[in-house]
C-alpha positions in Angstrom: -10.1 -3.1 -28.1 -6.9 -1.4 -27.4 -5.0 -0.6 -24.2 -3.1 2.3 -25.9 -5.3 5.1 -24.3 -4.9 4.1 -20.7 -1.3 3.2 -21.2 -0.7 6.7 -22.6 -2.6 8.2 -19.7 -0.6 6.4 -17.1 2.9 6.8 -18.7 2.1 10.5 -19.7 1.1 11.5 -16.2 4.3 10.0 -14.8 6.4 11.8 -17.4 4.6 15.0 -16.7 5.2 14.7 -12.9 9.0 14.6 -13.5 8.9 17.4 -15.8 7.0 19.7 -13.5 9.3 18.8 -10.7 12.2 19.7 -12.9 10.6 23.0 -13.5 10.3 23.5 -9.7 6.6 22.6 -9.1 5.8 21.0 -5.7 5.3 17.4 -5.4 1.6 17.9 -4.4 0.8 20.1 -7.4 2.8 17.9 -9.8 0.8 14.8 -8.7 -2.7 16.5 -9.1 -1.7 17.9 -12.6 -0.5 14.4 -13.6 -3.7 12.9 -12.4 -5.7 15.3 -14.6 -3.5 14.6 -17.6 -3.9 10.8 -17.3 -7.6 11.3 -18.1 -7.2 13.2 -21.3 -6.9 10.3 -23.7 -9.9 8.4 -22.2 -12.1 11.5 -22.0 -11.3 12.2 -25.8 -12.3 8.7 -26.7 -15.5 9.0 -24.6 -16.5 12.3 -26.1 -16.0 10.7 -29.6 -18.4 8.0 -28.7 -15.8 5.2 -28.1 -16.9 2.8 -25.4 -14.0 0.8 -23.8 -14.4 -2.8 -23.1 -12.6 -5.6 -21.4 -9.2 -4.7 -20.0 -9.3 -1.2 -21.5 -12.5 -0.5 -19.5 -10.7 -1.9 -16.4 -7.8 0.5 -16.7 -10.1 3.4 -17.7 -11.9 2.8 -14.4 -8.5 2.8 -12.6 -7.5 6.2 -14.0 -10.9 7.8 -13.1 -10.7 6.3 -9.6 -7.1 7.6 -9.3 -8.2 11.1 -10.2 -11.1 11.0 -7.8 -8.8 10.1 -5.0 -6.5 12.9 -5.9 -9.3 15.3 -5.1 -9.5 14.1 -1.5 -7.7 16.5 0.9 -4.4 15.2 2.3 -0.7 15.6 2.2 1.8 14.7 -0.6 2.4 11.2 1.0 -1.3 10.5 0.8 -1.4 11.4 -2.8 1.7 9.2 -3.5 -0.1 6.3 -1.9 -3.5 6.9 -3.7 -2.8 4.2 -6.3 -2.8 1.7 -3.4 -6.4 2.5 -2.8 -7.2 1.8 -6.4 -5.3 -1.4 -6.7 -6.6 -2.5 -3.3 -10.0 -1.8 -4.5 -9.4 -4.0 -7.5 -8.3 -6.8 -5.3 -11.5 -6.5 -3.3 -13.5 -6.5 -6.6 -11.9 -9.7 -7.7 -12.8 -11.4 -4.4 -16.3 -9.9 -4.4 -16.9 -11.3 -7.8 -16.4 -14.9 -6.6 -19.4 -14.6 -4.3 -21.7 -12.0 -5.6 -21.2 -11.9 -9.4 -22.5 -14.4 -12.0 -19.0 -15.0 -13.2 -15.5 -14.4 -11.7 -13.9 -11.1 -12.7 -11.1 -12.8 -14.5 -13.6 -14.6 -16.7 -15.3 -11.3 -17.5 -12.1 -9.5 -18.5 -10.7 -12.4 -20.6 -13.8 -13.5 -22.5 -14.1 -10.4 -24.9 -10.4 -10.7 -25.8 -9.8 -14.4 -26.3 -13.0 -16.4 -26.7 -12.6 -18.6 -29.7 -9.2 -17.0 -30.5 -5.4 -17.6 -29.8 -6.1 -21.3 -29.1 -8.9 -20.7 -26.6 -12.2 -22.6 -27.1 -15.5 -20.9 -28.1 -18.8 -21.3 -26.3 -17.5 -20.2 -22.9 -20.9 -20.1 -21.4 -21.5 -23.7 -22.4 -18.3 -24.7 -20.9 -19.2 -22.8 -17.7 -22.5 -24.7 -17.4 -21.0 -28.1 -18.2 -17.4 -28.3 -16.9 -16.4 -28.1 -13.1 -12.7 -27.7 -14.3 -13.5 -24.6 -16.2 -15.4 -23.0 -13.4 -12.5 -23.9 -11.0 -9.8 -22.5 -13.3 -11.5 -19.0 -13.5 -12.1 -18.9 -9.7 -8.5 -19.8 -9.2 -7.4 -17.0 -11.6 -9.6 -14.5 -9.8 -8.2 -15.4 -6.4 -4.6 -15.0 -7.8 -5.4 -11.6 -9.3 -7.0 -10.6 -5.9 -3.9 -11.6 -4.0 -1.5 -10.0 -6.4 -3.3 -6.6 -6.6 -3.7 -6.6 -2.7 0.1 -7.2 -2.3 0.6 -4.6 -4.9 -1.5 -2.1 -2.9 0.5 -2.9 0.2 3.8 -2.2 -1.5 2.6 1.1 -2.8 1.7 2.2 0.7 5.2 1.2 2.0 6.9 3.0 -0.9 4.8 6.2 -0.4 5.6 6.5 3.3 9.2 5.4 3.3 10.9 6.4 0.1 11.9 9.9 -1.1 8.8 11.4 -2.8 10.4 11.8 -6.3 11.2 8.1 -6.4 7.6 6.9 -5.9 5.9 7.9 -9.1 8.3 6.1 -11.3 8.3 3.1 -9.1 4.5 3.1 -9.0 4.6 2.8 -12.8 7.2 0.1 -12.6 4.9 -1.8 -10.2 2.0 -1.6 -12.6 4.0 -3.2 -15.2 5.7 -5.8 -12.9 2.3 -6.8 -11.3 0.5 -7.1 -14.6 3.4 -9.3 -16.2 3.8 -11.5 -13.1 0.0 -12.1 -12.8 -0.4 -12.8 -16.5 2.4 -15.2 -16.4 1.2 -17.0 -13.3 -2.5 -17.2 -14.5 -1.4 -18.4 -18.0 0.4 -21.3 -16.4 -3.0 -22.0 -14.6 -4.8 -21.9 -18.0 -2.3 -24.1 -19.7 -2.3 -26.6 -16.9 -6.1 -26.9 -16.8 -6.0 -27.6 -20.6 -8.0 -24.5 -21.6 -5.4 -23.2 -24.1 -5.0 -25.0 -27.3 -8.2 -26.9 -26.7 -6.5 -30.0 -25.4 -9.3 -30.5 -22.8 -12.6 -29.9 -24.6 -14.7 -31.8 -22.1 -14.4 -33.7 -18.9 -16.9 -35.1 -16.4 -18.3 -32.5 -14.1 
């Protein structure tokens, strides 16, 4: 699993936006072209038969959702704020998974990457069935990701409608990085405190 393709799509679309603006293209047109470019790496991989999983699938869905929103009629401010609809939807997805999914979304994303690796225990399904602390940890993590992405979405709307248009795409990219880093740090603290990492807490009474 690699995040290279979606990262290339996101960074490349932002770089292309600023190149097109330098060449005199309008804000609206540059945003639409950038949204199209962001899909190229993912589309090439899909055509070649590659099927993303875990976080790569997550970011690939974000890219396609962002492109779809770009096709909705609106002004340049709406397009600048479109990523807020995506990250806000992700926040709602995390919350919904707590009630309507078999496993919280944070659990679903993390399991393919770290189960039995990097100091994490194996047999996550067994732990889920046996251990209350394990279930509580993943629910807490999903709540934190929901809060973080919803706050991220609100920040994107504020930036889109208050800042100069050309400042927003770069800040949107920076916000993706900042939100991801912050939430990963915070949730890693949750995992360490729960005793999941390093297998210091193999089994406790439910």
